[in-house]
N, C-alpha and C positions, 0 to 999 in steps of 0.2 A: 504494500500500500504506500502510495506517495505522500509527500507532505501536503498539508493544506496550502492553497495558494489561490491565484486568480483563475479565471476561466480557461486559461491556456496551460494550467498545471505548473506555472512558474511560482516560486515562493514569493510571498508578499514582503516587500522591503519597506522599511521606515527610515526616515531621516531625523536626526536630532535637530531641534530648533534651538539656536543660541541667541540670546539677547544681550546686547552690550549697552550698558547705561553709563553715560559720562556726564560730567558737569564742567562747565567752563565759566569763569567769571569774566565779564566784559565790562570795561570802564565806559559805559554809555547808558543813557536812559533807555527804557523799554521801547519808546517810540523811535529813538535813533537806531537801536538794534533792528527793529522791524523794518525801518526805511532802508537799511543796508541789505539785510538778508532777503527781503522780498523783491529786490531789484535783480532780475535775471542777468543783467549785465555784470553783476558782481560775482557770478559763479567762479570765474577764473581766479579771482582774488582770494577765494577761500579753498582753492584746490592746490595741493602741493605741486610746485613747479615741475618736479620730476615726472609727473603724469602727462605732461605735454597737453594739457586741456585746451581745447579750441572750440568755441561756439560756432556752429555752422549756420544756424538760423539767422537770416539777415533782419535788420530793423526790429530788434526786440523792444517791446515797450518797457517803460521804467518800472512797471509793477507786475507781479505775478497775478494771473487771473485764471479762474477755472476754465478748463478746456484748452489752455495754452499748450502748444507742443514745442519742445526745444530739442533741436538736434545738435549733437556735439561729438567731438572726437577726443579720445584719450589714448594714451600709450602706456598702459600699466605694466606690461611684461616685455622686457628687452626692446622697448621702443616700437613694438608692433602696434600699428594703429587699429583702433576699434571704434566703430561709429555706434552711438547710442541715441535713442529717441525717448524722451520722457514727456509724460503728460502731467500737467498740474490738475489734480482731480478734486482738490478741496482748498479753499482759502477762507480762513477765519481772520478777518482783518485785524491786525495788531496782535494776533495770538499765534497762528501757525498756518503753514501750508503743507500739502502732501503732494509729492511727485511720485509717479509710478513709471517704471521702465516699460516701454512698449515694444522696443526692438533693439537688438544689438547684433553686431556681426559675430557674436559668440554663438549664436544659435547654430545647432548642427544642420548640415544640409545632407539630404539623402537623395541620390540619383540612382535610378534604375534604368539599365539599358538592355 
């Protein structure tokens, strides 16, 4: 008798979820911090230079807004460029915004010939 698994008889796999909590003290008012971090033009300023961060989306507005798509390129491993596309899915003015990755060149490609 085989092990329990999915419909194809493969064993079910699970991945551990890791959460990293950090805290940083910024010498600015809450409004000053919001004004800086909610401006998509400042993304490169908060990204380590060794990642080679480059915004590809032209004419970004000065504020994050829901539905905004931002394309950018990073070089995280050995200078190999990867293109990412993120969508701003939530903006709570003065509090937070959430961005979700929509596409990356990291996705595996499968070709059948």
